[in-house]
C-alpha positions, -999 to 999 in steps of 0.1 A, spaced: -539 272 160 -564 254 181 -543 237 200 -523 269 204 -554 286 221 -565 259 241 -528 256 256 -530 299 263 -563 288 278 -552 262 301 -520 277 312 -534 311 314 -561 299 335 -541 277 355 -518 308 360 -542 333 372 -557 310 397 -525 305 415 -524 345 416 -559 347 431 -544 333 464 -574 310 478 -563 296 510 -575 270 541 -570 285 572 -571 271 610 -564 290 645 -562 281 680 -564 308 704 -576 328 736 -602 351 734 -603 374 764 -616 408 783 -618 428 810 -644 417 841 -679 424 826 -711 429 845 -743 421 825 -777 426 844 -759 430 877 -739 401 877 -699 404 885 -682 378 857 -645 375 867 -637 352 845 -645 359 807 -616 340 790 -624 311 764 -607 289 741 -613 297 708 -610 276 677 -612 298 643 -617 278 608 -623 290 573 -610 300 538 -598 333 523 -590 348 489 -558 371 487 -555 393 455 -524 412 452 -532 452 446 -497 466 436 -461 458 446 -459 445 482 -499 453 488 -525 428 492 -567 430 493 -578 399 515 -611 387 527 -631 356 536 -655 337 555 -648 319 591 -666 306 620 -652 309 652 -659 284 683 -654 298 720 -656 277 746 -649 284 787 -656 282 822 -677 310 837 -677 325 869 -701 348 882 -703 354 922 -722 323 929 -726 307 896 -703 294 874 -707 271 841 -693 265 809 -705 283 777 -699 275 743 -709 292 709 -706 293 672 -697 326 658 -697 336 615 -669 364 605 -663 381 576 -631 402 575 -615 425 550 -578 432 552 -552 453 536 -520 438 536 -483 449 532 -455 429 526 -423 443 539 -403 410 533 -401 381 512 -421 357 535 -439 382 559 -472 403 551 -488 421 576 -523 429 576 -547 455 593 -586 453 586 -622 449 599 -644 422 605 -683 417 607 -696 388 634 -728 377 650 -731 388 683 -760 365 690 -768 329 680 -780 324 648 -814 313 654 -820 344 676 -807 372 651 -835 395 638 -824 414 608 -850 439 612 -843 454 644 -811 472 654 -806 450 686 -769 442 690 -772 416 662 -737 424 646 -702 435 665 -674 452 644 -637 441 654 -606 458 641 -581 427 632 -543 427 624 -526 394 612 -490 388 610 -482 361 581 -448 341 574 -447 318 545 -428 289 556 -430 271 521 -451 278 490 -482 264 499 -479 265 542 -480 295 562 -479 305 598 -500 333 613 -504 354 644 -540 367 641 -559 394 664 -593 408 668 -602 437 691 -639 446 693 -650 480 682 -683 475 692 -703 487 724 -727 459 728 -734 452 767 -719 424 785 -747 397 779 -733 395 747 -693 394 751 -700 365 784 -697 340 757 -675 360 731 -650 382 746 -642 415 728 -604 406 721 -586 375 709 -552 364 699 -547 331 677 -520 312 662 -529 293 632 -515 276 602 -526 283 566 -527 262 534 -524 279 499 -548 258 476 -536 252 441 
């Protein structure tokens, strides 16, 4: 009887762990926005190359519906051109996304959601002042399951915040990413 209970516990925990959907994800993308004018300087090139890396947890809600959340970091790097000045900018951002997904086909999941992301460098955030510390983004993600453990995705983010241009020069409002996802066992 003890062996049977032990087997049920081991197999039951393994089964539920696999259903939890813990994933590691990396994406490469292009962040962009229209011309911005912080502090009376016209920035014509606000594009960046972005890398998005993190982990997520996906949970089935009902048939064909999923909830997903995670923790990601984004690295943005780009050449900036402002009137007579040209420089290279780079930064790291932390992102906390929440998605609701729908699985219309066996291998495809489409998700939409929101994320909170730091708008300032981590060492300059003051949580006690409302001074554009955080931004809110609308997210979409199309995920294609290639194998049981490997998926490819197309991810987008669209800023919903009205932060001044000084914050969006280094981390543009919008982004398009292609990524690979590995489902952890």
